[in-house]
N, C-alpha and C positions, 0 to 999 in steps of 0.2 A: 834120467832128467838130469842134465848138466846145470848147476846152477855157479852162476859166477858174478863173485862179489868184487865190486871196484871200489877202493876206499881212495878219497882224491881230496884235494883242498875245495872246500866251497868256492863257487864262484863262476861255474860253466853254464853257459844257456842250457835252455832246454833242446834247441836245436843241435849243440853240440852232443848232450847224451844219447838224442836221438840218433845222430850218424854213429858216435860211439856202441849204441845198442846194435845197429844194423851193422856193422863191420865185426863185431865180437859174434854175432849170432851167425853170419855168413863162413867165418872162419871154424866155429865149430861144428856147425853142420857139415862141413866139406871135410873135416879131419875126425869126427867122432860118430860118423855113422847116424847121426838123430834128424829128426825133423825140426825146423824153425820153431813149432809149438812147443817142443819139449824144451827148447832153451831159456832159462830164468836168468834174469840179471838184476842185481841190487845195487842201487849207489849208493854208498855212504858217502855223505859229505860232512869233512871234517874242518872246523873254523882253524885259522891260523894259530891262534893261542893254543889251541888244543894238539898240534904236530910239533915234534920236535926233530931237527937232524943235527948228526955231528955236536950233540948237547946243548944245541940252542934252540931255542924255539922258532919256527918258520916267521912270526909275528916280529921277533925281533932282528930279524935278518935284513 
């Protein structure tokens, strides 16, 4: 059972997450020889003040 953990900045709509879940599921089923009901996806949304890149908080960019 593949589990996909997607970490991203908060702010995506439910429709965007639905579309991403569909695309990820299609990719995994096509390449990992599993059925769609075996693919689990967890979206972890991170606030901008809790994510840093290049030594700076994303909220400060």
